[in-house]
C-alpha positions as CSV (number, residue, x, y, z in Angstrom):
1,X,13.8,18.4,-1.4
2,X,10.3,19.7,-1.8
3,X,7.7,18.5,0.7
4,X,4.3,17.6,-0.6
5,X,1.6,20.0,0.7
6,X,-1.3,18.9,2.8
7,X,-4.3,21.0,3.4
8,X,-5.2,24.5,2.3
9,X,-3.5,26.0,5.3
10,X,-0.1,25.0,3.9
11,X,0.6,22.3,6.5
12,X,2.8,19.5,5.3
13,X,1.2,16.2,4.3
14,X,2.9,13.0,5.5
15,X,2.7,9.4,4.6
16,X,2.9,6.8,7.3
17,X,4.4,3.4,7.8
18,X,2.8,1.9,10.9
19,X,3.2,-1.2,12.9
20,X,0.4,-3.1,14.6
21,X,0.3,-5.9,17.2
22,X,-2.8,-7.8,18.3
23,X,-4.0,-6.7,21.8
24,X,-4.7,-10.3,23.0
25,X,-1.3,-11.8,22.7
26,X,1.0,-9.3,20.9
27,X,2.3,-12.2,18.8
28,X,0.5,-11.3,15.6
29,X,2.0,-8.3,13.8
30,X,1.2,-6.3,10.8
31,X,3.0,-3.5,8.9
32,X,1.2,-1.1,6.5
33,X,1.4,2.3,5.0
34,X,-1.2,5.0,4.5
35,X,-1.7,8.7,3.9
36,X,-4.1,8.6,6.8
37,X,-2.8,9.2,10.3
38,X,-2.1,5.9,12.0
39,X,-4.9,6.3,14.6
40,X,-7.4,6.8,11.8
41,X,-6.0,3.8,9.9
42,X,-6.2,1.7,13.1
43,X,-10.0,2.3,13.1
44,X,-10.2,0.5,9.8
45,X,-8.2,-2.5,11.0
46,X,-10.2,-2.8,14.2
47,X,-13.6,-2.5,12.4
48,X,-12.8,-5.6,10.3
49,X,-12.7,-3.6,7.0
50,X,-9.2,-4.9,6.2
51,X,-9.5,-8.7,5.5
52,X,-5.8,-9.4,6.3
53,X,-6.1,-8.1,9.9
54,X,-9.8,-8.9,10.6
55,X,-9.1,-12.3,12.3
56,X,-6.9,-11.0,15.1
57,X,-8.7,-7.8,16.2
58,X,-8.4,-5.7,18.1
59,X,-5.0,-4.2,17.2
60,X,-2.8,-1.6,18.8
61,X,-0.2,0.7,17.2
62,X,3.3,-0.2,18.4
63,X,5.2,2.3,16.2
64,X,4.7,4.7,13.3
65,X,7.1,6.5,10.9
66,X,6.1,9.7,9.1
67,X,7.8,10.5,5.7
68,X,7.2,13.3,3.2
69,X,6.5,11.2,0.1
70,X,4.4,8.2,-0.8
71,X,7.3,6.5,-2.6
72,X,9.4,6.6,0.6
73,X,6.5,5.1,2.6
74,X,6.1,2.3,0.0
75,X,9.9,1.6,0.1
76,X,9.9,1.4,3.9
77,X,6.8,-0.8,4.0
78,X,8.5,-3.1,1.5
79,X,11.6,-3.3,3.6
80,X,9.7,-3.9,6.9
81,X,7.9,-6.8,5.2
82,X,11.2,-8.4,4.2
83,X,12.9,-10.9,6.5
84,X,15.6,-8.4,7.7
85,X,12.9,-5.7,8.1
86,X,10.8,-8.0,10.3
87,X,13.8,-8.9,12.4
88,X,14.6,-5.2,12.8
89,X,11.0,-4.3,13.7
90,X,10.7,-7.2,16.2
91,X,13.9,-6.1,18.0
92,X,13.1,-2.4,18.1
93,X,9.3,-2.0,18.0
């Protein structure tokens, strides 16, 4: 399986599925995917730039998964937004 390349130095480029929980209560959760590293994407969520997460700021990262293709990240995000995926994430993350 070929890995997608990242920068000019030949480092691999990853896509991330990340899990957030609100800092205040930990009861509000969010799952997303991005080509940005999770810490960089978290800045967007905490700045209020993402309408879906703006109400429950600030957020913290509870887990992140790195994969080597965008399609895998999208599939994982879709799974973790399903009922069984939410149950799995609540139990393990």
